[in-house]
PLY file of the C-alpha trace (Angstrom):
ply
format ascii 1.0
element vertex 440
property float x
property float y
property float z
element edge 439
property int vertex1
property int vertex2
end_header
0.00 0.00 0.00
2.70 2.47 0.97
5.45 1.20 -1.27
9.06 0.38 -0.65
11.15 2.03 0.55
9.41 4.23 3.08
10.39 7.87 2.38
13.30 8.97 4.55
13.30 5.61 6.29
16.76 6.09 7.78
16.08 9.62 9.01
12.84 8.65 10.76
14.57 5.54 12.07
17.03 7.74 13.95
14.14 9.45 15.75
12.67 6.07 16.63
16.05 4.90 17.93
16.30 7.97 20.18
13.08 6.87 21.89
13.68 3.12 21.73
17.19 2.92 23.24
16.49 4.67 26.60
13.13 2.92 26.96
14.51 -0.58 26.36
17.41 0.11 28.74
15.01 0.91 31.57
12.88 -2.10 30.69
15.80 -4.55 30.77
17.38 -3.30 34.01
14.10 -2.47 35.71
12.68 0.98 36.55
13.68 0.56 40.20
17.38 0.68 39.29
17.02 4.20 37.90
15.93 6.07 41.00
16.80 9.75 40.81
20.14 10.44 42.49
21.46 6.89 42.18
24.76 6.13 40.46
23.07 4.18 37.67
20.65 7.06 37.09
23.59 9.48 36.70
25.35 7.26 34.18
22.09 6.71 32.29
21.48 10.46 32.08
24.97 10.93 30.68
24.43 8.19 28.15
21.16 9.74 27.03
22.74 13.16 26.54
25.68 11.77 24.53
23.32 9.61 22.49
21.06 12.59 21.80
24.02 14.74 20.73
25.21 12.20 18.17
21.71 11.60 16.78
21.02 15.32 16.51
24.26 16.06 14.67
23.82 13.00 12.46
20.42 14.35 11.45
21.73 17.86 10.74
24.61 16.79 8.52
22.46 15.44 5.62
20.39 18.64 5.65
23.56 20.69 5.31
24.66 18.58 2.35
21.21 18.92 0.75
21.38 22.70 1.17
24.76 22.66 -0.54
23.39 20.67 -3.48
20.36 22.96 -3.91
22.44 26.14 -4.11
23.51 27.05 -7.68
27.16 26.28 -8.29
28.07 29.93 -8.71
26.87 30.72 -5.17
28.22 27.70 -3.34
31.10 29.73 -2.00
28.65 31.12 0.58
28.49 27.66 2.15
32.18 28.02 3.00
31.30 31.04 5.16
28.41 29.24 6.84
30.45 26.14 7.72
32.62 27.78 10.46
29.47 29.28 12.00
27.83 25.86 12.01
30.91 24.32 13.62
30.98 26.97 16.33
27.28 26.53 17.20
27.56 22.74 17.09
30.56 22.79 19.43
28.70 25.03 21.87
25.79 22.58 21.75
27.99 19.55 22.46
29.90 21.30 25.27
26.73 22.53 27.00
25.12 19.08 26.75
28.13 17.12 28.04
29.42 19.61 30.60
29.87 16.99 33.36
32.02 14.78 31.07
34.91 17.21 31.07
37.64 14.61 30.61
35.89 13.19 27.54
34.90 16.55 26.05
37.78 16.75 23.51
36.94 13.28 22.28
33.18 13.95 22.12
33.56 17.22 20.22
36.23 15.95 17.82
34.39 12.70 17.02
31.11 14.49 16.36
31.40 18.09 15.15
34.86 17.94 13.60
34.21 14.49 12.15
31.02 15.64 10.42
32.74 18.79 9.19
35.69 16.85 7.76
33.35 14.39 6.05
31.28 17.24 4.63
34.41 18.89 3.24
35.50 15.59 1.69
32.13 15.03 0.01
31.85 18.60 -1.27
35.40 18.67 -2.62
34.71 15.56 -4.70
31.33 16.72 -6.06
32.03 20.43 -6.57
33.67 19.99 -9.96
35.41 23.31 -9.44
39.03 23.90 -8.50
38.02 27.29 -7.09
35.61 25.72 -4.57
38.12 23.04 -3.58
40.81 25.66 -2.95
38.30 27.77 -1.03
37.36 24.84 1.22
41.01 24.02 1.91
41.88 27.69 2.55
39.00 28.03 5.02
40.10 24.94 6.90
43.70 26.20 6.99
42.51 29.54 8.42
40.56 27.75 11.16
43.61 25.63 11.90
45.78 28.75 12.18
43.30 30.31 14.61
43.44 27.19 16.78
47.25 27.25 16.66
47.15 30.92 17.61
45.09 30.08 20.68
47.56 27.37 21.70
50.48 29.73 21.04
48.92 32.46 23.22
48.32 29.92 25.96
51.94 28.78 25.69
53.18 32.38 25.70
51.27 33.12 28.91
52.66 29.96 30.46
56.22 30.90 29.51
55.76 34.30 31.13
54.76 32.63 34.40
57.75 30.31 34.14
60.12 33.21 33.53
58.71 35.12 36.50
59.04 32.02 38.66
62.63 31.50 37.52
63.56 35.13 38.28
61.96 34.96 41.72
64.02 31.87 42.52
67.21 33.64 41.46
67.83 31.57 38.35
69.28 33.45 35.40
68.63 32.28 31.89
71.74 31.17 30.07
73.02 32.88 26.95
71.84 30.12 24.70
68.25 30.87 25.72
65.34 28.51 25.70
66.95 26.23 23.12
69.39 24.96 25.78
66.81 25.00 28.54
63.84 22.82 27.72
61.04 23.20 30.23
59.55 19.91 31.38
56.02 21.16 31.84
54.53 17.86 32.98
57.09 17.45 35.77
56.41 20.98 37.03
52.64 20.52 37.06
52.83 17.13 38.76
55.29 18.41 41.33
52.97 21.24 42.39
49.77 19.19 42.18
51.14 16.31 44.25
52.71 18.48 46.95
51.08 21.93 47.00
52.49 22.70 50.45
56.05 22.54 49.12
55.21 25.54 46.92
53.13 27.43 49.52
49.98 26.81 47.45
46.87 26.91 49.64
44.20 26.79 46.93
43.83 25.08 43.55
40.08 25.48 43.32
40.29 26.05 39.57
41.67 22.53 39.04
39.78 19.27 39.36
41.44 16.51 41.37
39.34 13.50 40.33
38.57 12.37 36.82
34.98 12.65 35.63
33.87 9.85 35.39
36.39 8.44 37.88
39.10 6.08 36.68
40.10 2.82 38.30
43.36 3.35 40.19
45.43 1.31 42.70
44.42 1.50 46.36
47.67 3.23 47.42
47.22 5.99 44.87
43.53 6.29 45.75
44.42 6.95 49.41
46.90 9.61 48.36
44.24 11.24 46.20
41.79 11.17 49.09
44.38 12.89 51.31
44.73 15.68 48.77
40.97 15.91 48.46
40.45 16.16 52.22
42.96 19.03 52.43
40.41 21.36 50.82
42.92 22.73 48.35
41.03 21.59 45.26
37.66 23.01 46.29
34.20 21.56 45.56
35.02 20.76 41.91
37.55 18.27 43.18
34.82 16.14 44.75
32.21 15.31 42.11
29.05 13.71 43.38
29.51 10.79 41.00
32.66 9.56 42.69
32.89 5.84 43.40
33.14 6.77 47.07
29.46 7.64 46.96
28.60 3.96 46.51
27.69 2.25 49.81
30.53 0.23 51.29
28.66 -3.06 51.14
28.18 -2.64 47.40
31.83 -1.88 46.68
34.11 -4.52 45.26
37.84 -4.20 45.91
39.86 -3.46 42.81
43.55 -3.99 42.27
45.63 -3.33 39.19
48.07 -6.06 38.27
51.35 -5.65 36.43
49.57 -6.71 33.21
47.09 -3.83 33.64
49.95 -1.38 33.94
51.48 -2.75 30.75
48.19 -2.31 28.95
47.63 1.23 30.16
51.24 2.24 29.43
50.99 5.06 31.97
52.11 4.72 35.60
52.64 7.42 38.22
56.22 8.44 38.89
57.61 7.79 42.37
56.75 10.60 44.78
59.30 12.00 47.18
58.04 12.14 50.74
57.14 15.74 51.50
54.83 17.35 54.06
51.21 16.73 53.21
49.05 19.51 51.85
46.78 19.36 54.85
49.52 20.56 57.21
49.78 23.88 55.45
46.07 24.46 55.34
45.38 23.57 58.96
48.55 24.85 60.62
49.56 27.81 58.52
47.67 31.00 57.83
48.12 32.99 54.64
48.73 36.05 56.82
51.88 34.44 58.21
53.35 33.92 54.76
55.77 36.53 53.46
54.73 38.65 50.46
57.41 36.93 48.38
56.00 33.53 49.34
52.50 34.69 48.42
53.70 35.78 44.98
55.48 32.47 44.46
52.35 30.58 45.52
50.22 32.63 43.12
52.65 31.95 40.28
52.69 28.24 41.06
48.88 28.15 41.05
48.67 29.98 37.72
51.35 27.69 36.35
49.21 24.65 37.12
45.99 26.18 35.75
47.60 27.50 32.57
49.48 24.23 32.08
46.32 22.16 32.41
44.53 24.46 30.00
47.36 24.07 27.49
47.25 20.27 27.81
43.47 20.34 27.32
43.77 22.46 24.16
46.58 20.30 22.80
44.62 17.10 23.33
41.63 18.50 21.48
43.74 19.93 18.67
45.62 16.64 18.24
42.30 14.78 18.00
40.98 17.25 15.44
44.08 16.92 13.28
43.86 13.13 13.57
40.20 13.16 12.48
40.92 15.49 9.57
43.82 13.25 8.50
41.88 10.00 8.67
38.48 11.01 7.26
39.66 12.15 3.79
41.81 9.03 3.40
38.94 6.76 4.47
36.60 8.58 2.10
39.06 8.21 -0.80
39.34 4.47 -0.15
35.56 4.11 0.20
34.75 5.96 -3.03
37.54 4.26 -4.98
36.16 0.84 -4.08
32.53 1.90 -4.55
33.25 3.06 -8.10
33.91 -0.57 -9.12
30.88 -2.06 -7.36
27.50 -2.60 -9.08
25.56 -0.75 -6.36
27.32 2.53 -7.28
24.44 3.20 -9.67
22.08 3.71 -6.72
24.14 6.55 -5.24
23.13 9.97 -6.62
25.83 11.19 -8.99
28.28 8.43 -8.06
28.58 6.28 -11.14
31.42 7.56 -13.31
31.87 10.80 -11.35
35.03 9.74 -9.51
38.02 11.47 -11.10
41.73 11.88 -10.45
41.23 15.54 -9.51
38.88 14.53 -6.69
41.49 12.13 -5.33
44.20 14.79 -5.56
42.07 17.33 -3.70
41.47 14.95 -0.80
45.09 13.81 -0.65
46.24 17.45 -0.52
43.72 18.15 2.24
44.90 15.15 4.28
48.56 16.06 3.71
48.03 19.56 5.08
46.44 18.12 8.22
49.34 15.71 8.68
51.78 18.61 8.40
49.75 20.55 10.96
49.95 17.67 13.41
53.72 17.35 12.88
54.17 21.09 13.41
52.19 20.97 16.66
54.36 18.07 17.83
57.66 19.87 17.22
56.41 23.17 18.67
55.37 21.65 22.00
58.36 19.31 22.09
60.70 22.28 21.70
58.93 24.54 24.20
57.71 22.20 26.94
59.32 18.78 26.34
56.08 16.90 25.73
54.35 15.71 22.59
50.61 15.83 21.80
51.12 12.55 19.95
51.33 10.83 23.34
48.04 12.45 24.32
46.51 11.26 21.06
47.86 7.74 21.57
46.57 7.70 25.15
43.04 8.63 24.05
43.03 6.13 21.19
44.32 3.39 23.50
42.17 4.03 26.57
39.00 4.92 24.60
39.50 2.51 21.73
35.98 1.07 21.82
33.99 4.35 21.77
36.41 5.88 19.27
36.18 2.97 16.84
32.42 2.62 17.35
31.82 6.30 16.62
34.06 6.39 13.57
32.67 3.16 12.11
28.96 3.76 12.73
28.98 7.42 11.75
30.94 6.70 8.59
28.61 3.88 7.54
25.49 5.92 8.27
26.53 9.20 6.69
28.02 7.70 3.54
24.87 5.68 2.81
22.09 8.08 3.72
21.60 9.06 0.03
20.89 5.50 -1.09
17.59 5.08 -2.92
17.01 1.87 -0.95
16.72 3.98 2.22
14.06 6.30 0.80
16.32 9.32 0.46
14.80 11.72 -2.07
15.40 15.33 -1.12
13.52 16.51 -4.22
10.39 15.19 -2.44
9.05 13.62 -5.63
9.14 10.00 -4.40
8.75 8.58 -7.88
8.74 4.97 -6.65
5.50 5.56 -4.74
3.68 6.38 -7.99
5.43 3.68 -9.99
3.35 0.68 -10.99
6.28 -1.59 -10.26
6.87 0.00 -6.76
0 1
1 2
2 3
3 4
4 5
5 6
6 7
7 8
8 9
9 10
10 11
11 12
12 13
13 14
14 15
15 16
16 17
17 18
18 19
19 20
20 21
21 22
22 23
23 24
24 25
25 26
26 27
27 28
28 29
29 30
30 31
31 32
32 33
33 34
34 35
35 36
36 37
37 38
38 39
39 40
40 41
41 42
42 43
43 44
44 45
45 46
46 47
47 48
48 49
49 50
50 51
51 52
52 53
53 54
54 55
55 56
56 57
57 58
58 59
59 60
60 61
61 62
62 63
63 64
64 65
65 66
66 67
67 68
68 69
69 70
70 71
71 72
72 73
73 74
74 75
75 76
76 77
77 78
78 79
79 80
80 81
81 82
82 83
83 84
84 85
85 86
86 87
87 88
88 89
89 90
90 91
91 92
92 93
93 94
94 95
95 96
96 97
97 98
98 99
99 100
100 101
101 102
102 103
103 104
104 105
105 106
106 107
107 108
108 109
109 110
110 111
111 112
112 113
113 114
114 115
115 116
116 117
117 118
118 119
119 120
120 121
121 122
122 123
123 124
124 125
125 126
126 127
127 128
128 129
129 130
130 131
131 132
132 133
133 134
134 135
135 136
136 137
137 138
138 139
139 140
140 141
141 142
142 143
143 144
144 145
145 146
146 147
147 148
148 149
149 150
150 151
151 152
152 153
153 154
154 155
155 156
156 157
157 158
158 159
159 160
160 161
161 162
162 163
163 164
164 165
165 166
166 167
167 168
168 169
169 170
170 171
171 172
172 173
173 174
174 175
175 176
176 177
177 178
178 179
179 180
180 181
181 182
182 183
183 184
184 185
185 186
186 187
187 188
188 189
189 190
190 191
191 192
192 193
193 194
194 195
195 196
196 197
197 198
198 199
199 200
200 201
201 202
202 203
203 204
204 205
205 206
206 207
207 208
208 209
209 210
210 211
211 212
212 213
213 214
214 215
215 216
216 217
217 218
218 219
219 220
220 221
221 222
222 223
223 224
224 225
225 226
226 227
227 228
228 229
229 230
230 231
231 232
232 233
233 234
234 235
235 236
236 237
237 238
238 239
239 240
240 241
241 242
242 243
243 244
244 245
245 246
246 247
247 248
248 249
249 250
250 251
251 252
252 253
253 254
254 255
255 256
256 257
257 258
258 259
259 260
260 261
261 262
262 263
263 264
264 265
265 266
266 267
267 268
268 269
269 270
270 271
271 272
272 273
273 274
274 275
275 276
276 277
277 278
278 279
279 280
280 281
281 282
282 283
283 284
284 285
285 286
286 287
287 288
288 289
289 290
290 291
291 292
292 293
293 294
294 295
295 296
296 297
297 298
298 299
299 300
300 301
301 302
302 303
303 304
304 305
305 306
306 307
307 308
308 309
309 310
310 311
311 312
312 313
313 314
314 315
315 316
316 317
317 318
318 319
319 320
320 321
321 322
322 323
323 324
324 325
325 326
326 327
327 328
328 329
329 330
330 331
331 332
332 333
333 334
334 335
335 336
336 337
337 338
338 339
339 340
340 341
341 342
342 343
343 344
344 345
345 346
346 347
347 348
348 349
349 350
350 351
351 352
352 353
353 354
354 355
355 356
356 357
357 358
358 359
359 360
360 361
361 362
362 363
363 364
364 365
365 366
366 367
367 368
368 369
369 370
370 371
371 372
372 373
373 374
374 375
375 376
376 377
377 378
378 379
379 380
380 381
381 382
382 383
383 384
384 385
385 386
386 387
387 388
388 389
389 390
390 391
391 392
392 393
393 394
394 395
395 396
396 397
397 398
398 399
399 400
400 401
401 402
402 403
403 404
404 405
405 406
406 407
407 408
408 409
409 410
410 411
411 412
412 413
413 414
414 415
415 416
416 417
417 418
418 419
419 420
420 421
421 422
422 423
423 424
424 425
425 426
426 427
427 428
428 429
429 430
430 431
431 432
432 433
433 434
434 435
435 436
436 437
437 438
438 439
């Protein structure tokens, strides 16, 4: 009666999935497990928000591509101006929706907004048929990349100013060879202050968060040390999120220990800590009024050093993920389209059969090469200035979050590259010829 396929079957299926997934989760586990305020309820709320974000952005991307196709070719350059605005609004939407998942925010934004943007650029550069549009798309992306590098550079410049002031206050004079002979180990400085704030006269780090959100599984000895720092009051209320594992009743807790094999898998282990006075001794036994003005200035510089350093690490992690996404997506798209061109089902993709040319491949390879160069430049810049590489941050995210990363990349790629298939009812001309066909 209706005909096959149902118009926009995949698009309406996404709306159905948004209702079905949370409902079936509650049905399987039982409504009693999701009492408001419980740990399971908190995790379920987070899951729903992340799920909603991905479905919403997945639904917006095809509409953006349809708008691009409807615009006459002579005016498609306006889409290049709209794309950065769309990225900015989409990032604000993702950040506001996943605010309590701060540690996963770079991954969530990069694997959603930046992924969709990179895929959109790849599709448009292969279907534009104009060198002018391809160059315009690449130039716009390069400008956005330069703005992001400028933000990281300004953050690094501010951090270097704090380090210089701290060095002068300690009586250290920079050598003649300058910063090239004196590489600053930023991670060691941040860890030294964060682990023993009292050694640097720091009485407050309320702008930094002590615990991960959600909390990570750590050895018992390190957990006790973290609790000692948390009880000192230095890290403020943000250091004690309500979703900590400590909020689970004791009888429901199961002891957890990391074995040597777990450490080998994680590839990250805490460095040995020198025994120093605990942070609590300074807070409880020392007043800020008793500290000398010089000590107060040093404490303020140490605090700003930690906050600026953490902000730089956060920006670098996000930027490394973005560059990785923009490197991988064009190469995956080139491989996908090159294989699809030789398959019989290419005829069912709008404008796919016979439209794949060498110029399209060259455009995408140039785009991916520029992103690879950007990632290499970021690596050498941070390695030279602060003796750490964002490639380690990228590797850490890809290793520790391998399942969500691979799931997002695989599912989003499969969905977005097939949404124009006639089998899925995609007809953005709204003619739906198969419904009036006698053979439909």
